[in-house]
N, C-alpha and C positions, 0 to 999 in steps of 0.2 A: 583498809579501803577496798572496795569491791574490785578496783582495777587489778590489784595484786593477785587475787585469786583467779580472775579470768585470764590474766596474762600467763600465770604459771600453768594453768590448765592447757592453754594453747601450746605452750612450749613442750609440755609433757606429751601431748598427743603427737606433735611433730617429731619429737625425738623417738618415741616408740615406733611410729610408722616407718620412719626412715631407717631406724636400726633393724627392724624386721625385714625391710626390703633389701637393705645392704647385705645382711647375712645370707640372703638367698641369691645374691648375684654371683653365683659360682656355677659354671657349666662345664661340659666335657671339652677337653682339648681335642683339636682335630687330629686326624690320623697321619699328618705329615705329607699328604699327597699334594697334587698340583695346586689345590686351593690354599694350601698352607706353605707355599714356597717361602724361602728365607730371604729377607731383604739384603741388598749388597752390604758387605762388611759385617754381617751378623753371623754368629757361630752356626756352622752347618749342623743340621738336624735338631736345632733348638726350637721348641714350641712353648711359648710362654703360657703361664696360668692366667685364667680369666681374673679380672680385678675384683677385689673384695674390699669393702670399706672396713678398716680395722680400727677398733676403739683404742684410744690411748691407754697404755698401761698405767697403773696407779702412780708409779714413780715418774712417768712422763707427764702425767697430768699435773702433779705437784711441782715438778721442775719448770714446766711451762708457766704455771701461775706465778712461780717465784720470779722467773725472768721477765714476765709481762708486767707484774704488779708489785713485786717486792717480796722480801722474806716474810714480812708480817702477814701478807695475804696468804702465802703458802702455809704458814704455821697455823692459820685459822681454819684452813680447809682440810677436810678428811675425805680422801678419794675412796670410791668403792673398791673393794678387794678384787684382785685379779682371779680369774678362774682358769687354771691350766688345762690344757688338752694335749695329749700325746707328749707329755713331758715339758710343755712350754706355755708360758703365759701368753705369748704372742699368738700362738695358734688358737688358744681359747678366745682371745680378743678378736680374732678374725672370724670366729665361728658362732659363738653364743649370742643370742638375742638378749636385749636388756629387758628385765621385767619391771613392774611398777615400783618395787622396792629400790632397785638401782636408780631409776629415774628420780625417785624422791631423794636418794642420797646425793645425786648430782645437784639437785635443786638446793639442798641444804648446804653443800660445799660451795656452790656458786654464790649464795647469799652471804655466807660467812667470809669468803674471800673478798667479795665486793665491799662489804662493810669495813673490813680491815684496810683495804686498799685506799679508801677515801681519806683515811686518817694519815696516810703516808705521803711521800713526795713523788713517787714514781708516776702516779696518775697525771700529775700536772704537766709532765713532759710531753703528753700527747695532745694537750689542748691547743697550743699555738694561738691563744687568745685570752682576753680577760673578760669573763662573763659580765654582761650588763644587768643580769637579773636571773631569777629562778627559771625563766622560760626563754632563754637565749638560744633560739634554734640554730643560728649560725655557729655558735660556739659548740653546741652539742654535735653538730654535723662535723666540725673540725675534729673533735675527739673520736667520734665513731669511725671516720675515714682513716685516721692515723692508727688508732688502737686496733680497729678491725683488720687492717692489713696484716698486722703481726699475729693477732689472735687466730684469724682464719687462714693465715699463710698464703694469702693472695689478696688482690684488690677486690673490694666489695662492689657489687652492682648497685646502681643508683636506687633501685627499689629496696634493696637490703638496707642501705644507709637510711632511707626514709623510714623504714619500719623501726629501726632501733632509735632513731631520733624521736619518733612518736612515743616510744616507751619512755625515753628520758623526759620529754616535754610533759607527758601526763603526770609522771611522778613528781617532777619539779614543781609543777603548778599545784598539785595536791598537797605537797609538803612545804610549799613556798621556799624551796631550797634547791639551788643549782647542784650542790653536791649530792643531794638525795636523788636527783634526776640521773646524775652520772652513776651512782650506785646501782640503780635499777637497770640502767643500760648495760653496765658491766655484768651484772648477774644474769641478764637475759642472754648476752653473748657467750658467757661461759657455759650456758646450757644448750647452745646451738650445736647441732650435729657437725657443723663446719669447724667447730673447735674440738669437739669430743672425738672425732674420727679423722683418720688419715684418708683423704680422698685421692685415689690414684686411678683415675679412669683413662688417662692418656688420650691421644688423638690418633685417628686412623691413618694408616700409611697407604696411599693410593696404589693399587695394584698388588697389595700384599695383605689379603684378608687373614685374620688370625693374629695380626700384630698391631698393637697400638703403642705409640711412643709417649712416654710420660712428658708432660709439659715441664718447662723450667721450674715453676714453683712447686710442682709435684715432686720433681727431683730434689729440690732444696729441702722439702719436707721429709722425704724418705732418707736423705743423707743425714739430716740433723737428728732425727729420732733414732736412726741406726747407730751413728757414731757417738752422739752426745746425749742421747736420751732426753732431749728437750726440743722446744719449738725453734725453727730457724730464726737466726738473727736478722735484723734489718739489712745488714751488709750482705748476707747470703741471699736474701730475697732480691737485693739490688742486682747481684750477679745473675740470678735467674731471670729477672725481667729484662736484662740487657742481652740475653741469649748466651751468656758465658757458661751455662750448664747444659747447653744443647749438644755439645760434643764431648770430647774427652774431659772427664772431671777428676782424673787421677791426681793432678796437682792440688786441687781443692781438698780432696780426701786426705792426701798426705799432710796437709796443713792441719786439718781437723783432728787427726789422730794424735797430734802432739799436744792437744789441749787437756787440761786436768779433767774436764768432763768426760773425755774418752776413757780415761783410766777408771773413773767411777762407773761408766757404762759397762766396761769389760768385767769389773768386779761384780756388777749386778748379774751379768750373763752367767758367770761361773758360780756365783752364789746359787743359781738355779740349776745349772747343768750338774754340778758336783754335790747337789743336795745340801749345801752348806747352810742355807737358811733354815733347814730343819734341825740343825744341831742344837740351837738353844732350847728346843722343846724336848730334847732327849732326857729320859728319866732312867735312873739306875737304882739298884737296891742300895739303900743307905747302910744296911748291915754288911754287905760285901764290899761296897766301894764308898767308904765314908769320905774319902778325899774328893769325890766327884760332887760338883755343885753347879748351879746355873752360871756362876762366874767362870768356872773352868770350861764349861761348854761354850760360852761365848768366846773365851780365849782360844779354844780349838778352832772355831770358825775364823777368827782373825788371823791365826797362825797360817792357815792355808791361803787366805787372801793376801797376806804379806809375801808369801812365797810367789804367788801369782804376780804381784806387783814387781817383785825383784826380777823374775824371769822375763816378763813381757816389757816392762817399762824401764827399770833401772839398767838392765843389761841387754835388752832387746835380743835375747838368746833363743836357742832352739827350744820350741815349746815342749818338747818331750822331756826336758829337764824338770818339768813338773812331776815326773815319775822317777827321775834318776838323781836328783840333787842330793849331794852328800851333806847337806846342811839344812837347818830349819830356823824358825824365829820363835823365841820363847819369852814369856814373862816369868816371874818367880814361881807362879803356880804350875805352869807347864814344865818348867825346869825340874821341879820336884817330882812331877809325875814321870818324867822321862829319865830321871837319875842324872841330870846335868847340873853343872854349877849355876847358881842363881845369877842373873845378870846384875851388874852393879847399878846402883841407883833405883832399883825396883822397876825399871822400865823394860821395854822390848829390846831384844838384841839378837843378832844373827849368831848362830853357833853351829859347830860341826856335830854331826851325829856321833854317838859313842862307837868306838871301833868294835866293841864286843856285842853290839846289837845289829841285827841285819836290817837296818832301816835305810830307806832312800825315798825321798819325794813324798808326794801327797798320800800315797797308799799306805804309808806307815806313820802318818800323822793321826792324832787323836780324832779329828773330825770324821774321817772315813771309818776308822776302827770302832768308834763309839756309836756312830749313827747307824752303821750296818751290823749291829749286834742287838741282842735282846736285853731285857732288864738285868738278868743275872748271868746269862751265858753268851758266849760268842755265837756267831752264825756264819759259818763258812758259806752256806747257801746264799744268804743276803749279800755277803761280800763278793762272792763270785758272780751273782746276778748283776750287781752294780757294774762290775768290770765288763761283762758281756754287753749290757744294754747301754750304759752311759759312756763307756770308753771305746767300745768296738761296734756299737750300733747293731748288735745281734739280738734278735727277738727271742725272748724266753717265754714260752707259753705258761699260763697258770696251770696248777695241777688239776686233774679231773675232779669233778664234784664229789665222787665217792671215795677219794683217796684220804686216808688218815695221815695227817701231816705230823702228829706228835710221835715221839719215839716211844715204843712199848716199854713198860716197866719190867724189871727183874729179868733182863736178858743176859745179864752177866757182862755186858759190854760196858766199858768204863770211859774210854776217851772219846772225844768228838769224832776223830777219824774212824774209830771202830764202829760207832753208831751209824755214821753216814755210809760207810762201806757196806754195812748190812742193809741199809735203806736202799742202796742201789741194786740190790738183788731182786727187788720188785720190778718186773718188766715195765710197769706203767710209770715208774719213777726214774728208771735208769737213764733214759735219754737226757732229760733236762738236768737231773742231779749230777750226772757226769760232767756236763758242760759247766755247771756252776760250782760244784763242790771241789773239783780238782784245783782250780785256781784259788778258791776260797780257803782251802786248807793250808795254803802257803802262809796264811796270816795267823795261824794258831799259836805262834809264839807271842801274840799280843792278846791280852784279855779283853773283856767287854768295854773297857775304857781306854785301851791302848797301852797299858803298862806291859813291859817286857816280862816274859816268863819262859821257863824251859820245861816245865812239867804240867801235865794235865791230869788231875786226879792221881797224882803221884807217879804217873807214867811219863817217860820221855816223849816229847812231842816230835813227830816226824812231819816236817812241812814240805817235803819234796814232792815232785810231780812232773808232768809233761804238759806243755801248753800246745794243744793241737799239733801242728806239724812244725812249730817254731823252735822246739828244743826242750830240754829238760832243765829243771831248776832244783836247788836244794833248800832255798829259803825265800822269803818275801822280797828281799833285795834283788835276787837273781830273776825272780818272776817279773818284777817291775821293769828290769832291763829288757826282758823279752817282749813285754807289752809295748815298751817304748819304740821298738823296732818292728812291731807288727804293722803290716800295711793297713790293717783295719783301723789303727789309731789315727793316722793322718786322714783317712777317708771319713771317719766318724767326726773328727774335729771340724772338718769342713762342713759336714752336714749339720752339726750342732749350731754353728754360726749361721749357716744358711737358713735353717728353720726359724731361729730366733729373729733374724733380721727381716725375713719376708712373711712370717706368720703362717707358713704352711709347710707340710712335709713335701719334699721335692717330688715332682711328677716324673713320669717316664720321659716327657719332652724336655725336662730340665737336666737330665743326666749328662748331656753333653757339656753343660756349664759346670756341673760338679766335677767331671773329668778334668776340665781345664784348670779349675781351682786346685784340685788335688795335685796335679802336675806342677803348677806354679808354687804351691805351698812347699812341696818337697824340694823344688829347685831353688827356692829362696831361703834355704836353711831352716825351714819350718818356723819362721818368725811370725807370730800371731798378728802383729801390727800390719805387716804387709798383706796378710790374708784379708784383713778388714778392708784394706785399700783395694785389693784386687776384686773382692766381691762387690764393693761399691762401684767399681769401674766396669763390671761385667754386664753382658746383655740381659741377664736375668734381673738385674737391678733397674735397667732402663726401659724394658718393654713389659707390657701385660698383654693378655689375649683379648679376644672380643668380649664386649659386655653381653652377658647372657640375660 
């Protein structure tokens, strides 16, 4: 019917225009002078970032559809892929505009989810009425009001309700079906910017230009998507609307981090930070590594995530144990790869690392060693670059355009250390390669799929080196211990969580908050769960700057 095409076109235009405008709502932060004085009780020298409307990540979209409409609806929908920027999907979601193709993908996902939802039972919980016919406007209004509050994470204005009721009425009458009217209303609401974006504009604080305090429902939205990766529950919105999120929300955050969804959210964060989601795509030479397979790659990813679960959730331990743990988790395939006894029953099991291998923590697991290598050879440069950039937040510049990155042939150099040492004699390469290759060479005892070895091309491997001013090491295990105590690790861990949660790289005006979080994280035994709570309770989480 012509209604469908016209309605979809209108929603497409609205989404495109709002998305384009939202992505541009970023301005310069003030200089911290008299006009940007800090409100009472707010961290001194803190200047918040201007608000940006951030599009839901793919996983957040699907989990929201699941919680709003049921598992059938979520299974039917295919969310547009995320576009990372500066290493984070959330930053891309705050920055990139949506094009026509993405708008079309959202339309298709909304229609599929709505069609599946109508056949389920979840939709009926929003009605609060028994429809008298295909065009029961009062019953449609009851649904739009109830469902809209959860979908848009706030109460709908009367004109919004009227618009969606009109969509339902027109479709219901055209198809002589109340359910088809609901289906069209749901599809329209799932395409609305109010569903697809986190709206965090805040309210001005009189006398304090440069500061806007998030409303209760905006805080509920930010909390839920940060800690649980899904839309806020009715109970959390109730707290917001009653003013209970206007002050200290630490107790609420403490309760939220104990939910299973929080564990899944942290898994997703470190799947990204540690490049784990790239591991299943790793390809190796079948001739050199016949034991490597897509199943082994997926097991490597799961191994690291199980270590994360154990450190953060099972034991609530010092997060640096991700680098120093003397144990890992293996299934039969990984046990064979590492030279460990196979777990009984063919399942996953926790096991100690072999005493004769210098292994400890994530950096000696297959996920890191295989993904930061080439198809046939190891790559100390990639391994060291990962440590610098992802664990210590140190920028490594790309090589100059005129630099030849391949090793020259017939040099007489045999081992990887010999080749890289010669490479560093080139002044244009020395700076970056010294930074990356020295720590990267510590892992030469592990080949391109993470199997332990003592020889490289028949020559004994020398994995020793010195990490900046932190001390010397003789193997990968000792290097991991040095990194675990490197002040940059705690600082970078805080920045990684901050960037992912707020969708931007921290500004100069936010460094005061970073300092507080680093101090608190260190003082709390470097426990990640408490870092999540402290960030959620921080001023950076509650305030935004002026709308530009």
